[in-house]
C-alpha positions as CSV (number, residue, x, y, z in Angstrom):
1,X,-183.6,31.8,68.5
2,X,-181.9,32.3,65.5
3,X,-180.6,35.7,66.5
4,X,-179.3,34.4,69.8
5,X,-177.2,31.6,67.7
6,X,-175.7,34.2,65.6
7,X,-174.8,36.3,68.6
8,X,-173.4,33.2,70.3
9,X,-171.3,32.6,67.1
10,X,-170.1,35.8,66.9
11,X,-168.8,35.7,70.4
12,X,-167.4,32.4,69.7
13,X,-165.3,33.6,67.0
14,X,-163.6,36.0,69.5
15,X,-163.4,33.3,72.0
16,X,-165.0,35.1,74.6
17,X,-165.7,32.6,77.1
18,X,-165.1,32.8,80.8
19,X,-162.5,35.1,82.3
20,X,-160.4,34.7,79.1
21,X,-163.0,36.1,76.7
22,X,-163.8,39.1,79.2
23,X,-159.7,40.0,79.3
24,X,-159.9,39.9,75.5
25,X,-162.9,42.3,75.1
26,X,-161.0,44.7,77.6
27,X,-158.1,44.5,75.5
28,X,-159.9,45.3,72.5
29,X,-161.6,48.5,74.0
30,X,-158.2,49.8,75.5
31,X,-156.7,49.5,72.0
32,X,-159.4,51.4,70.3
33,X,-159.3,53.8,73.0
34,X,-155.8,54.3,72.6
35,X,-155.6,54.6,68.9
36,X,-158.8,57.4,69.1
37,X,-156.6,59.3,71.5
38,X,-153.6,59.2,69.1
39,X,-155.5,60.6,66.4
40,X,-158.1,62.9,67.8
41,X,-155.9,64.3,71.1
42,X,-156.4,68.0,71.2
43,X,-158.1,70.9,73.0
44,X,-161.6,71.5,72.6
45,X,-160.9,74.4,70.4
46,X,-159.2,72.2,67.8
47,X,-162.2,69.7,67.9
48,X,-164.6,72.7,67.1
49,X,-162.1,73.8,64.3
50,X,-162.3,70.3,63.0
51,X,-166.0,70.1,62.9
52,X,-166.4,73.6,61.3
53,X,-163.7,73.6,58.5
54,X,-164.2,70.4,57.1
55,X,-166.2,71.9,54.3
56,X,-165.6,75.0,52.5
57,X,-168.0,77.9,51.7
58,X,-168.5,76.3,48.3
59,X,-169.5,73.1,49.9
60,X,-166.1,71.4,48.5
61,X,-163.7,69.5,51.0
62,X,-161.2,71.7,52.0
63,X,-157.6,70.7,52.0
64,X,-155.1,71.7,54.5
65,X,-151.5,72.2,54.1
66,X,-148.3,73.5,55.6
67,X,-146.9,76.5,55.0
68,X,-143.5,75.3,55.6
69,X,-143.8,72.0,53.8
70,X,-146.2,72.2,51.0
71,X,-146.2,68.8,50.1
72,X,-148.2,68.1,53.3
73,X,-151.9,68.0,52.1
74,X,-154.7,66.8,54.6
75,X,-158.4,66.7,54.7
76,X,-158.6,68.3,58.2
77,X,-156.8,70.9,60.1
78,X,-154.2,70.1,62.7
79,X,-150.4,70.0,62.9
80,X,-147.8,69.7,60.4
81,X,-146.2,66.1,61.1
82,X,-142.9,67.6,60.0
83,X,-142.8,70.9,61.8
84,X,-145.7,70.8,64.0
85,X,-146.9,74.0,62.7
86,X,-150.6,74.8,62.4
87,X,-152.2,73.8,58.9
88,X,-153.7,76.5,56.6
89,X,-156.6,75.9,54.2
90,X,-156.1,75.5,50.5
91,X,-159.4,76.6,49.2
92,X,-159.9,74.8,45.8
93,X,-160.4,77.2,42.9
94,X,-158.5,80.2,44.2
95,X,-155.5,79.7,42.0
96,X,-157.5,80.2,38.8
97,X,-159.4,83.3,39.6
98,X,-156.4,85.7,39.9
99,X,-153.4,86.5,38.2
100,X,-150.2,84.4,37.8
101,X,-148.2,86.2,40.9
102,X,-151.6,86.7,42.8
103,X,-152.9,84.7,45.7
104,X,-156.2,84.9,47.5
105,X,-156.7,84.1,50.9
106,X,-159.6,84.0,53.3
107,X,-159.5,86.1,56.4
108,X,-159.2,82.7,58.7
109,X,-156.4,81.7,56.6
110,X,-154.9,85.0,56.9
111,X,-155.1,84.8,60.7
112,X,-153.8,81.2,61.0
113,X,-151.0,82.2,59.0
114,X,-150.2,85.5,61.0
115,X,-149.7,87.4,57.8
116,X,-149.2,91.2,58.8
117,X,-148.8,94.2,56.4
118,X,-147.3,97.6,56.6
119,X,-147.6,100.6,54.0
120,X,-144.2,101.8,52.1
121,X,-143.8,105.4,53.1
122,X,-141.5,108.2,52.2
123,X,-139.0,109.1,54.7
124,X,-135.4,110.0,55.2
125,X,-133.3,106.7,55.3
126,X,-131.0,107.2,58.6
127,X,-128.5,104.7,59.8
128,X,-125.7,104.5,62.1
129,X,-122.5,103.5,60.8
130,X,-120.2,101.6,63.1
131,X,-116.3,101.9,62.7
132,X,-113.3,100.6,64.4
133,X,-109.9,102.1,64.1
134,X,-107.0,103.5,66.0
135,X,-105.1,106.8,66.5
136,X,-102.1,107.7,64.3
137,X,-99.8,110.6,63.9
138,X,-100.9,113.5,61.7
139,X,-98.5,113.4,59.1
140,X,-98.6,117.2,58.2
141,X,-97.7,117.7,62.0
142,X,-94.5,115.9,61.6
143,X,-91.1,117.7,61.5
144,X,-87.6,116.2,60.9
145,X,-84.3,117.7,62.0
146,X,-81.5,116.8,59.5
147,X,-78.0,118.0,59.0
148,X,-77.7,120.7,56.5
149,X,-74.2,120.5,56.6
150,X,-71.6,117.6,57.0
151,X,-69.8,117.5,60.4
152,X,-69.8,115.9,63.8
153,X,-72.4,115.7,66.4
154,X,-70.7,117.1,69.4
155,X,-74.0,117.3,71.6
156,X,-77.6,116.1,71.2
157,X,-79.4,118.1,73.7
158,X,-82.8,115.7,73.6
159,X,-81.1,112.8,74.6
160,X,-84.1,110.3,74.7
161,X,-87.3,109.4,72.7
162,X,-90.4,110.9,74.2
163,X,-89.1,114.2,75.3
164,X,-91.6,117.3,74.8
165,X,-89.7,120.2,73.3
166,X,-90.8,123.8,72.3
167,X,-90.4,125.5,69.0
168,X,-86.9,127.4,69.0
169,X,-85.4,124.7,71.5
170,X,-81.8,123.9,70.9
171,X,-81.5,120.4,69.9
172,X,-78.0,119.9,68.2
173,X,-74.6,121.0,68.8
174,X,-72.5,120.0,65.7
175,X,-68.9,120.7,64.5
176,X,-68.6,121.3,60.8
177,X,-65.2,122.2,59.0
178,X,-67.4,123.7,56.0
179,X,-69.4,125.7,58.0
180,X,-66.0,127.1,59.4
181,X,-64.5,127.8,55.8
182,X,-68.0,129.7,55.1
183,X,-67.7,131.8,57.9
184,X,-64.2,132.8,56.7
185,X,-65.4,133.7,53.4
186,X,-68.1,136.0,55.2
187,X,-65.5,137.8,57.2
188,X,-63.1,138.4,54.2
189,X,-66.2,139.8,52.1
190,X,-67.2,142.0,54.7
191,X,-63.5,143.3,55.0
192,X,-63.3,143.5,51.1
193,X,-66.7,145.7,51.0
194,X,-65.3,148.1,53.7
195,X,-61.7,148.2,51.7
196,X,-63.6,149.4,48.5
197,X,-66.1,151.7,50.3
198,X,-64.4,154.6,48.9
199,X,-63.4,153.1,45.4
200,X,-64.2,154.9,42.3
201,X,-64.9,151.7,40.6
202,X,-68.6,150.8,40.7
203,X,-67.9,147.5,39.2
204,X,-65.8,146.3,42.0
205,X,-68.2,147.6,44.7
206,X,-71.1,145.5,43.2
207,X,-69.1,142.8,42.6
208,X,-67.9,142.5,46.4
209,X,-71.5,143.2,47.6
210,X,-72.6,140.3,45.5
211,X,-69.9,138.0,46.9
212,X,-71.1,139.2,50.5
213,X,-74.8,138.4,49.9
214,X,-73.8,134.9,48.3
215,X,-71.9,133.9,51.5
216,X,-74.7,135.1,53.6
217,X,-77.3,132.8,51.7
218,X,-74.8,130.0,51.8
219,X,-74.9,130.1,55.7
220,X,-78.5,130.6,55.7
221,X,-78.7,127.4,53.7
222,X,-76.7,125.7,56.1
223,X,-79.0,126.0,59.0
224,X,-78.1,129.4,60.5
225,X,-80.4,132.0,61.5
226,X,-80.3,135.6,60.5
227,X,-79.5,136.4,64.3
228,X,-76.4,133.9,64.2
229,X,-75.2,135.4,60.9
230,X,-75.6,138.8,62.2
231,X,-73.5,137.9,65.2
232,X,-70.9,136.4,63.2
233,X,-70.7,139.9,61.1
234,X,-70.4,141.9,64.2
235,X,-67.9,140.0,65.9
236,X,-65.9,139.1,63.1
237,X,-65.3,135.9,64.7
238,X,-65.9,132.7,63.3
239,X,-67.5,129.7,65.1
240,X,-66.5,126.0,64.4
241,X,-70.0,124.7,65.9
242,X,-73.6,125.2,64.8
243,X,-76.6,125.1,67.0
244,X,-79.8,123.3,65.3
245,X,-83.1,124.6,67.0
246,X,-86.4,122.8,67.0
247,X,-88.7,123.9,63.9
248,X,-91.8,123.0,65.8
249,X,-93.2,122.3,69.4
250,X,-94.0,118.8,69.9
251,X,-92.7,115.4,70.9
252,X,-89.5,113.7,70.0
253,X,-90.9,110.3,68.7
254,X,-87.5,109.2,66.9
255,X,-83.8,109.6,67.8
256,X,-81.9,108.6,64.9
257,X,-78.6,109.6,65.7
258,X,-75.9,109.4,68.4
259,X,-73.5,111.7,69.8
260,X,-70.1,111.6,68.2
261,X,-71.5,110.4,64.8
262,X,-70.2,112.0,61.6
263,X,-73.1,113.0,59.4
264,X,-73.8,113.6,56.0
265,X,-76.1,116.5,54.4
266,X,-79.4,115.3,54.8
267,X,-78.8,112.6,57.7
268,X,-81.9,112.6,59.9
269,X,-81.1,113.3,63.4
270,X,-84.4,113.7,65.2
271,X,-88.3,113.1,64.4
272,X,-90.7,115.6,66.1
273,X,-94.4,115.2,66.1
274,X,-97.0,117.7,67.3
275,X,-99.7,115.8,69.0
276,X,-102.1,118.5,69.5
277,X,-103.7,117.3,66.5
278,X,-104.0,113.7,65.2
279,X,-105.5,111.5,62.7
280,X,-108.1,108.5,63.5
281,X,-107.6,105.8,60.9
282,X,-111.1,103.7,60.6
283,X,-112.0,100.8,58.8
284,X,-115.4,100.8,56.8
285,X,-117.1,97.9,55.2
286,X,-117.8,98.3,51.1
287,X,-121.5,98.6,51.9
288,X,-121.2,101.4,54.3
289,X,-119.5,103.8,51.5
290,X,-123.2,105.0,50.6
291,X,-123.5,106.7,54.2
292,X,-119.8,108.3,54.6
293,X,-118.7,111.7,53.0
294,X,-115.6,113.8,53.2
295,X,-116.4,116.5,55.9
296,X,-118.9,114.4,58.2
297,X,-118.3,114.1,62.0
298,X,-117.5,111.1,63.5
299,X,-118.0,110.4,67.2
300,X,-115.7,107.9,68.9
301,X,-114.8,106.5,72.1
302,X,-111.7,104.9,73.5
303,X,-111.4,102.0,76.3
304,X,-108.9,104.3,77.9
305,X,-111.6,106.9,78.7
306,X,-114.6,105.1,79.6
307,X,-118.1,107.2,79.4
308,X,-116.1,110.0,77.2
309,X,-116.6,110.9,73.7
310,X,-114.5,112.5,71.3
311,X,-115.3,114.1,67.5
312,X,-113.3,114.0,64.7
313,X,-114.2,115.2,60.8
314,X,-113.7,112.8,57.9
315,X,-110.8,114.1,56.0
316,X,-110.0,111.2,53.4
317,X,-112.0,108.1,52.1
318,X,-109.4,105.8,50.2
319,X,-110.2,105.1,46.8
320,X,-108.8,101.6,47.0
321,X,-110.5,98.6,48.7
322,X,-108.0,96.5,50.7
323,X,-108.0,93.1,49.0
324,X,-107.4,91.3,52.2
325,X,-109.8,92.7,54.5
326,X,-112.5,93.9,51.9
327,X,-112.5,97.2,53.9
328,X,-111.9,101.0,53.0
329,X,-109.7,103.2,55.4
330,X,-111.4,106.2,56.5
331,X,-109.3,109.3,58.0
332,X,-110.6,111.6,60.3
333,X,-109.0,114.6,62.0
334,X,-109.3,115.2,65.7
335,X,-108.0,118.2,68.0
336,X,-106.0,116.9,70.9
337,X,-105.2,120.1,72.8
338,X,-105.3,118.1,76.1
339,X,-102.9,115.5,74.7
340,X,-105.4,113.0,76.2
341,X,-105.5,110.9,72.9
342,X,-102.2,108.7,72.1
343,X,-101.1,107.2,68.9
344,X,-102.2,103.5,68.2
345,X,-104.9,103.7,70.8
346,X,-107.9,101.4,69.6
347,X,-111.0,103.2,69.1
348,X,-114.7,102.6,68.0
349,X,-116.6,105.2,66.3
350,X,-120.0,105.8,64.6
351,X,-121.4,108.1,62.2
352,X,-125.1,109.0,62.0
353,X,-126.0,109.7,58.6
354,X,-129.2,110.2,56.6
355,X,-129.8,109.9,53.0
356,X,-132.5,111.6,50.6
357,X,-133.9,109.8,47.2
358,X,-131.1,110.8,45.2
359,X,-128.6,109.3,47.6
360,X,-127.0,112.6,48.9
361,X,-126.3,112.8,52.6
362,X,-128.4,115.3,54.4
363,X,-126.2,117.5,56.9
364,X,-127.7,120.8,58.6
365,X,-124.5,122.1,59.4
366,X,-123.1,121.8,55.9
367,X,-126.4,122.4,53.9
368,X,-125.4,125.6,51.7
369,X,-121.8,125.8,53.2
370,X,-118.4,126.0,51.3
371,X,-115.8,123.7,52.6
372,X,-111.9,123.3,52.0
373,X,-111.0,120.4,49.7
374,X,-107.8,119.9,52.1
375,X,-108.8,120.8,55.5
376,X,-112.5,120.0,56.1
377,X,-112.4,121.7,59.6
378,X,-112.4,124.9,57.4
379,X,-116.0,125.7,56.7
380,X,-117.3,129.2,55.7
381,X,-120.9,130.2,54.8
382,X,-119.6,131.6,51.4
383,X,-116.7,131.2,48.7
384,X,-113.2,132.1,49.8
385,X,-110.0,130.3,50.4
386,X,-108.7,127.9,52.9
387,X,-107.1,129.7,56.2
388,X,-104.4,126.8,56.2
389,X,-103.6,125.8,52.7
390,X,-105.0,128.9,50.7
391,X,-107.0,126.6,48.3
392,X,-110.3,127.7,47.0
393,X,-113.3,126.4,49.0
394,X,-115.8,124.4,47.2
395,X,-119.7,123.9,47.8
396,X,-120.6,121.0,50.0
397,X,-123.3,119.8,47.4
398,X,-120.4,119.1,45.0
399,X,-119.0,116.6,47.8
400,X,-122.2,114.7,47.7
401,X,-124.5,116.6,50.4
402,X,-128.1,117.8,50.0
403,X,-128.6,121.6,49.6
404,X,-130.9,123.7,51.7
405,X,-133.8,123.2,49.7
406,X,-135.0,119.7,50.6
407,X,-138.7,118.7,50.7
408,X,-140.7,115.3,51.6
409,X,-140.7,114.4,47.9
410,X,-136.8,114.0,48.1
411,X,-137.3,111.5,50.7
412,X,-136.5,107.8,49.4
413,X,-139.3,105.1,49.9
414,X,-138.9,102.7,52.6
415,X,-140.1,99.3,53.4
416,X,-139.5,97.2,56.8
417,X,-136.4,95.0,56.4
418,X,-138.6,92.0,57.1
419,X,-140.4,92.4,53.9
420,X,-138.2,91.7,51.0
421,X,-137.2,88.0,50.5
422,X,-133.6,88.4,49.3
423,X,-132.4,85.4,46.8
424,X,-128.9,86.5,45.7
425,X,-129.5,88.9,42.8
426,X,-133.3,89.0,43.3
427,X,-135.5,90.4,45.9
428,X,-139.3,89.5,46.1
429,X,-141.9,91.8,48.0
430,X,-145.6,90.5,48.4
431,X,-148.1,93.3,48.5
432,X,-151.5,93.1,50.0
433,X,-154.1,94.5,47.7
434,X,-157.4,95.3,49.3
435,X,-160.2,93.3,47.8
436,X,-164.1,92.6,48.6
437,X,-163.4,89.0,48.1
438,X,-160.8,88.7,50.5
439,X,-157.1,89.8,51.0
440,X,-155.3,89.4,47.5
441,X,-151.5,89.0,47.7
442,X,-149.1,89.7,44.7
443,X,-145.6,89.1,44.2
444,X,-143.2,91.8,43.2
445,X,-139.4,92.0,42.0
446,X,-138.1,95.2,43.4
447,X,-134.8,97.0,43.2
448,X,-133.5,97.6,46.7
449,X,-131.0,100.4,47.7
450,X,-129.1,100.4,51.1
451,X,-130.2,99.2,54.1
452,X,-131.1,102.0,56.6
453,X,-131.4,100.3,60.0
454,X,-134.9,98.4,60.3
455,X,-135.8,99.4,56.7
456,X,-134.7,99.2,53.1
457,X,-134.6,101.9,50.4
458,X,-136.7,100.9,47.4
459,X,-135.8,102.4,44.2
460,X,-138.2,100.4,41.8
461,X,-141.3,98.0,42.3
462,X,-143.4,99.6,45.0
463,X,-145.4,102.7,45.1
464,X,-145.9,104.8,48.2
465,X,-148.8,103.7,50.4
466,X,-149.0,99.8,49.1
467,X,-148.9,97.4,51.9
468,X,-146.3,95.1,51.7
469,X,-146.1,91.9,53.8
470,X,-143.8,91.9,56.6
471,X,-144.8,88.7,58.6
472,X,-145.5,85.6,56.5
473,X,-144.3,86.2,53.4
474,X,-142.9,82.8,53.2
475,X,-146.2,81.2,53.6
476,X,-147.6,83.2,50.8
477,X,-144.4,82.0,48.7
478,X,-145.0,78.4,49.6
479,X,-148.7,78.6,48.6
480,X,-147.9,79.9,45.3
481,X,-145.1,77.0,44.9
482,X,-148.1,74.6,45.8
483,X,-150.4,76.1,42.8
484,X,-147.3,76.0,40.7
485,X,-147.4,79.7,40.2
486,X,-143.9,82.2,39.9
487,X,-142.5,82.5,43.3
488,X,-139.0,83.2,45.1
489,X,-138.0,79.5,44.6
490,X,-139.5,79.1,41.4
491,X,-139.3,82.5,39.4
492,X,-140.9,81.0,36.2
493,X,-143.3,79.1,38.1
494,X,-144.1,75.2,37.6
495,X,-143.7,72.4,40.0
496,X,-142.1,73.2,43.4
497,X,-138.5,72.7,44.0
498,X,-137.4,69.7,46.1
499,X,-135.5,71.4,48.5
500,X,-136.6,73.9,50.9
501,X,-134.8,76.9,52.8
502,X,-136.6,77.2,55.9
503,X,-135.0,80.4,57.2
504,X,-137.4,82.5,54.8
505,X,-134.4,83.7,52.8
506,X,-131.1,82.6,51.1
507,X,-128.7,84.3,53.7
508,X,-128.0,81.0,55.3
509,X,-127.0,79.4,52.1
510,X,-123.3,80.1,52.4
511,X,-123.1,79.0,55.8
512,X,-124.7,75.7,54.9
513,X,-121.9,75.3,51.9
514,X,-119.2,76.3,54.1
515,X,-119.9,74.0,56.8
516,X,-117.6,70.8,56.7
517,X,-119.5,67.6,56.0
518,X,-120.3,65.6,59.2
519,X,-118.9,62.0,59.7
520,X,-121.3,59.4,58.6
521,X,-120.9,57.7,62.0
522,X,-120.3,59.4,65.1
523,X,-118.2,57.4,67.6
524,X,-119.8,57.6,71.1
525,X,-118.2,54.6,72.7
526,X,-114.9,56.0,72.9
527,X,-113.2,55.8,76.3
528,X,-112.2,59.0,78.6
529,X,-108.6,58.1,77.9
530,X,-109.1,58.3,74.1
531,X,-110.7,61.6,74.2
532,X,-107.9,63.0,76.2
533,X,-105.3,61.8,73.8
534,X,-106.8,64.4,71.5
535,X,-106.7,67.2,73.8
536,X,-103.0,68.2,72.4
537,X,-104.5,68.1,68.9
538,X,-107.0,70.5,69.9
539,X,-104.7,72.9,71.9
540,X,-102.2,73.0,69.0
541,X,-105.3,74.1,66.6
542,X,-106.3,76.6,69.0
543,X,-102.8,78.0,69.4
544,X,-102.8,78.3,65.5
545,X,-106.3,80.1,65.4
546,X,-105.2,82.3,68.0
547,X,-102.0,83.1,66.3
548,X,-103.8,83.9,62.9
549,X,-106.1,86.3,64.7
550,X,-103.0,88.2,66.2
551,X,-101.6,88.3,62.5
552,X,-98.7,86.3,64.0
553,X,-97.2,84.0,61.2
554,X,-94.5,82.6,63.2
555,X,-96.5,81.6,66.2
556,X,-98.8,80.1,63.5
557,X,-96.2,77.8,61.8
558,X,-94.4,77.0,65.2
559,X,-98.0,75.7,66.4
560,X,-98.6,73.9,63.1
561,X,-95.3,72.1,63.9
562,X,-96.6,71.2,67.0
563,X,-99.7,70.1,65.8
564,X,-98.2,67.7,63.4
565,X,-96.0,66.2,66.4
566,X,-98.9,65.7,68.7
567,X,-100.9,63.9,65.9
568,X,-98.0,61.4,65.7
569,X,-98.2,60.9,69.6
570,X,-101.6,59.7,69.6
571,X,-102.0,56.2,70.9
572,X,-104.2,54.4,68.3
573,X,-104.8,51.3,70.8
574,X,-106.8,53.6,72.9
575,X,-110.0,53.8,70.2
576,X,-112.8,51.4,69.6
577,X,-112.6,49.2,66.2
578,X,-114.7,51.8,64.6
579,X,-113.0,54.9,66.3
580,X,-109.6,53.3,65.0
581,X,-110.6,53.7,61.4
582,X,-112.1,57.1,61.7
583,X,-109.0,58.5,63.4
584,X,-106.9,57.0,60.6
585,X,-108.7,58.9,58.1
586,X,-108.9,62.0,60.1
587,X,-105.2,62.1,61.2
588,X,-103.8,61.6,57.6
589,X,-105.7,64.7,56.4
590,X,-104.7,66.7,59.6
591,X,-101.0,65.6,59.2
592,X,-100.8,66.8,55.6
593,X,-102.7,70.1,56.6
594,X,-100.3,70.6,59.5
595,X,-97.3,70.3,57.3
596,X,-98.7,72.9,54.4
597,X,-99.3,75.3,57.5
598,X,-96.0,75.0,58.8
599,X,-94.5,75.7,55.5
600,X,-96.9,78.6,54.7
601,X,-94.6,81.6,54.2
602,X,-97.0,84.5,55.0
603,X,-100.3,85.0,56.5
604,X,-102.2,84.7,53.2
605,X,-101.0,81.2,52.7
606,X,-101.4,80.3,56.4
607,X,-105.3,81.4,55.8
608,X,-105.9,79.5,52.8
609,X,-104.5,76.5,54.6
610,X,-106.6,77.2,57.9
611,X,-110.0,76.8,56.0
612,X,-109.5,72.9,55.4
613,X,-107.7,72.6,58.5
614,X,-110.8,73.8,60.5
615,X,-113.2,71.7,58.4
616,X,-111.2,68.5,59.6
617,X,-111.1,69.9,63.0
618,X,-114.9,70.3,63.3
619,X,-115.2,66.9,61.7
620,X,-113.0,65.5,64.2
621,X,-114.9,67.1,67.0
622,X,-118.2,66.0,65.4
623,X,-116.8,62.4,65.3
624,X,-115.1,62.2,68.8
625,X,-115.8,65.4,70.7
626,X,-113.8,66.6,73.3
627,X,-112.8,65.9,77.1
628,X,-111.9,69.6,78.3
629,X,-113.9,70.8,81.2
630,X,-115.2,73.9,78.9
631,X,-117.1,74.4,75.9
632,X,-115.7,74.9,72.4
633,X,-117.4,77.4,70.3
634,X,-118.4,77.0,66.6
635,X,-117.6,80.2,64.9
636,X,-118.5,81.8,61.4
637,X,-117.4,84.4,59.3
638,X,-119.4,85.1,56.0
639,X,-116.6,87.4,54.5
640,X,-113.8,84.6,54.8
641,X,-112.8,82.6,51.8
642,X,-113.5,85.1,49.2
643,X,-117.2,86.1,50.8
644,X,-118.1,82.1,50.5
645,X,-118.0,81.9,54.3
646,X,-116.0,79.8,56.9
647,X,-116.3,78.0,60.2
648,X,-113.5,77.4,62.7
649,X,-113.4,76.5,66.3
650,X,-112.2,78.7,69.4
651,X,-112.3,78.3,73.1
652,X,-114.1,81.5,74.0
653,X,-117.2,83.0,73.4
654,X,-115.9,86.2,71.8
655,X,-115.0,86.3,68.0
656,X,-111.4,86.1,67.2
657,X,-111.3,86.2,63.6
658,X,-108.5,84.3,62.2
659,X,-109.0,85.2,58.7
660,X,-108.5,89.2,59.0
661,X,-106.9,89.6,62.2
662,X,-106.8,93.0,64.1
663,X,-108.1,94.8,61.4
664,X,-111.7,93.0,61.5
665,X,-111.1,90.9,64.7
666,X,-114.6,90.9,65.8
667,X,-116.2,90.1,62.3
668,X,-118.5,86.9,62.5
669,X,-120.5,85.3,64.9
670,X,-120.6,82.4,67.5
671,X,-123.1,79.7,66.0
672,X,-123.2,77.7,68.9
673,X,-121.2,76.0,72.1
674,X,-119.9,72.6,71.9
675,X,-120.1,70.9,75.1
676,X,-117.7,68.4,76.3
677,X,-118.7,64.7,75.5
678,X,-119.0,64.1,79.3
679,X,-121.8,66.9,79.2
680,X,-123.6,65.5,76.2
681,X,-126.1,63.2,77.8
682,X,-123.5,61.3,79.9
683,X,-121.5,60.1,76.8
């Protein structure tokens, strides 16, 4: 009876009487079920894992953490509440049994973390260097027709630019009083020699002969050929006109004079170019110089000839870096017997290059050969002289090539490009050390050489055959941070840093720093009319962006003037109260920057202003969006702003680099499309 009263009092406390009590009981049951489902949801496999791994092999409770967020420590496996990655077990005591830069993991932890390792190997580093450039005249194949004697141009036989001429063709017919006087001297000298033919005075005869020869030399220096001088001597009749012939065959690329002009000695009349041999002027990045050598073959293509390839030979590598584009000019020589290639054509080229362990380029064709230091197309099997310039040939090895005696020991040590964690000046690689107690991982600082496609050359820090971690290295690094050991982010060890780079490397840090600060309050309630009022602002900015990409400072300054005008025309009454204040702040900065852009005297100044202008335009878009029917594109160049990186907006999904123009038009990447406000969830 007492138990019944207790039970009844228990029920009374929850007011479970009648229908109302039944409803309360059901509600409690539903709540309990809901909370249980929330905390214990998951598939059957996860439930089994919970049951099997709550206690470690040592009998101690296992702590589970996130490889990306080491501050997360839970008593059971599951998902990280921040990034939803699978948690990994942190077994107690492992940090004290190994070295300061080492970490031991169980096989199960290794599988959960998906850690993969690859042995470091010796192999020749191979890569393909991509180049862009354009065709140019071969300066050694240019010839100039100039006036060798003052006079009047009575006839120009090549009367338009672009005409093709052959060597020896008559080009100019000119009148010259000085030439006429010199011919008279020649005729008189001939008469004097004949008159003194039977004279007994050898002094007079030698003087007359010397005068005759001097007159002949003077006519030769005036441009008369030996045949023309002989004709004058035979006929004894002077001519008051001189015919100038073409010194080479080619195309007249400049016509510098007009018929009837009086010219002085040295006045340029024509420029003739032999187009059977041309130069290709390529632009190479500084990091590519390791792979390029004088005498290497370049394969290139032209949009004018789809599917066709051309071969050129590197003849010059500029010793000076272009301070604006941060590139080096590489010149190559190409034969153009069919005259298919034209000067100023844009081309894309590539060089396949292999390096040995000493940084020498391996080229089977040039191994053990002798090459001309002025004309790389002249290659011989032994010493000698150049067939073109007569200079002594030099060994290919002296130009940075490997010799004929190469072995596998000369090959550099390579590791996959995914293995090193690069942090500015440091590069960290985690090495897997086989161990009976489970996988042991050790952090190493390595000295990297050049990148070769999917591999890096390692100069110090790794031995051949050692297993380097290619997947999961960042998870190992995070675990070392948890244990306060030296790691990528904490070289000296100690407590982990407050921030975390989730990309696994420091490569993205510059992009983050270059990205403009976003607005604290995004104005999503603006009317369609307000967004349309901003369209002229965007259009003027895009005109500036494309003008700078085209190296056109005049268009850029005019577009800046239009931007300033359009800012003043915006009807502020269209904005909401919040949007009104935001527009006032942004428009003031934009107006000031538009004025600075309009005052820019050159491209360098304009591009300096374009950096803060783009930051403000991105902030404008982040605040209000746009109403155009098409996407805008957030674009990034890591080399802009002295290698600090810079963002800008554009209307197409192909990079048009506003900081380097045609020299590096495609340098950069599209980060993301920015949809119109109407497409963003109906805003």
